[in-house]
C-alpha positions, 0 to 999 in steps of 0.5 A, spaced: 585 150 661 592 149 663 595 153 669 601 154 674 601 153 681 606 154 686 610 147 688 617 148 691 619 141 689 616 141 681 619 143 675 615 145 668 617 144 661 615 149 656 617 155 651 620 161 652 618 166 647 621 173 646 616 178 644 616 186 643 612 191 648 607 191 643 606 184 642 605 183 650 600 189 650 596 184 645 597 178 649 595 182 655 588 184 651 587 177 649 588 174 656 585 179 660 582 174 665 589 172 667 594 174 672 601 176 670 607 173 674 614 173 674 618 166 674 625 164 673 626 160 667 632 155 665 633 154 657 636 148 655 641 151 651 644 158 652 638 163 651 638 167 644 633 173 645 632 173 638 628 167 637 623 162 642 627 157 646 625 151 650 626 151 657 624 148 664 622 153 670 623 152 677 623 158 682 621 159 689 614 163 687 612 159 681 615 153 679 612 151 672 612 154 665 605 155 662 606 150 656 599 154 653 604 159 650 607 154 645 603 155 639 602 150 634 605 151 627 600 154 622 596 149 618 598 143 623 593 137 623 594 134 629 590 127 630 585 126 635 589 121 638 594 126 641 600 122 639 606 128 639 610 128 633 617 126 634 622 133 634 627 133 629 632 136 634 630 136 641 635 139 646 637 135 652 633 138 658 638 141 663 641 147 666 645 148 660 643 156 659 643 161 664 636 162 668 632 168 666 626 172 668 620 171 664 612 173 665 607 168 665 600 168 664 597 164 670 591 164 675 593 165 682 590 160 687 586 165 691 583 168 684 581 161 681 577 159 687 573 166 687 572 165 680 570 157 681 565 160 687 562 165 683 562 162 676 562 155 677 559 154 670 565 157 666 570 152 670 571 144 668 576 140 672 579 138 665 582 141 659 579 140 652 582 135 647 583 141 643 587 145 648 591 139 649 592 138 642 595 145 641 600 144 647 603 138 645 604 140 637 607 146 640 612 143 645 614 138 639 615 143 634 619 147 639 623 141 641 621 140 648 623 134 652 619 128 649 618 125 656 614 132 658 610 132 651 608 125 652 606 126 659 602 132 657 599 128 651 596 123 656 592 128 660 585 126 661 581 131 657 574 133 655 573 130 648 572 135 642 565 135 639 563 132 632 560 137 627 554 133 628 554 135 635 555 142 634 549 147 637 546 151 633 542 158 633 535 157 634 531 158 627 526 164 627 519 162 627 516 165 620 509 166 618 508 164 611 512 168 606 515 172 611 522 173 610 528 175 615 530 182 614 537 183 610 543 187 613 549 190 610 555 190 613 554 198 614 547 197 617 550 192 622 556 196 624 551 201 627 551 197 633 558 197 634 560 198 641 553 198 644 548 195 648 541 197 644 535 196 648 538 191 653 541 187 647 547 186 643 547 185 636 552 181 632 553 176 627 555 169 626 556 167 618 550 170 615 546 170 621 545 176 624 543 175 632 541 179 638 543 177 645 539 179 651 544 182 656 538 186 660 539 182 666 547 182 666 549 188 662 556 189 666 557 182 667 564 180 664 562 176 658 557 182 656 562 187 656 567 183 652 561 182 647 560 189 647 567 191 646 569 186 641 563 183 637 557 188 637 556 190 630 561 185 627 561 178 624 564 174 630 566 167 627 573 170 624 575 173 631 573 166 635 577 162 630 583 166 630 583 167 638 581 160 640 584 156 634 582 149 632 588 146 628 583 141 625 580 147 621 583 150 615 588 155 616 585 162 617 589 168 616 584 173 614 577 174 613 577 172 606 579 165 608 573 164 612 569 157 610 562 154 613 566 149 617 569 155 621 562 158 622 559 152 624 565 151 629 564 158 632 557 158 632 557 152 637 563 156 641 558 162 642 552 158 643 556 154 649 558 161 651 551 163 652 549 157 655 554 158 661 552 165 661 545 164 661 544 169 655 538 168 650 540 168 643 535 169 637 536 170 630 533 177 627 536 177 620 541 175 615 548 178 613 549 180 606 556 179 602 561 173 602 563 169 609 568 174 612 564 180 611 564 185 617 569 181 621 571 183 628 578 186 628 583 182 632 586 186 638 591 191 637 596 194 641 
């Protein structure tokens, strides 16, 4: 992912969002692993607090702006080549606005070094192609300096997988006419917020699965699983929180399609592999896709 690092000679362009205190609380829940640092941002034009503003950031403590805060427009279909669309009314970067203070979600160098040492499986030296596509779509949409947007677009990255490359939850071994148990949403809900016999029970699409967490019940990914995914269907929350612009727009659980589930299943399996957690299917969730969807974080 993108990050900000101290550099007294550098600037970084991005988008300055004005949010309410309740919105900021939601962001803090979603980005719980980040440090919140105050930076100084200089808008391209006089700052209007009622809307988002393009800006560049330069300060003695942290001389970049987190461009990951620039959200792509809903339903954006950015191409795989990552060529940014031209901005309709890109403001000229400069010092046209009065500097303002802003909060940035970053990982401090010492914190990052500790995370990389303790959990090397979670950290790659390159961002994902998906992440870069989201950033450049947001930068172009908000009229950020085209030269900066192009620089981000040329960032080396880890290519996105094709659907044929997605990881799948292992198929259960059944004997003869044996059938998987069926779960209603109410039956699945009995596992909300719990670790039962060393396992977290959740669902991905119609697959009800248990994740063996007995060896690491207090590990950060396990705590997240227990609090947000246990007893729920997870693909809606995964697709809403991580966001893949190439997937159809997803505003509510009823919008969930099989391609969302397949993508979320791959994300979950990759996450479980990195966390060294075993997953197996134990049942089938009844109802349409989106049944028992995990709620999004609330303030």
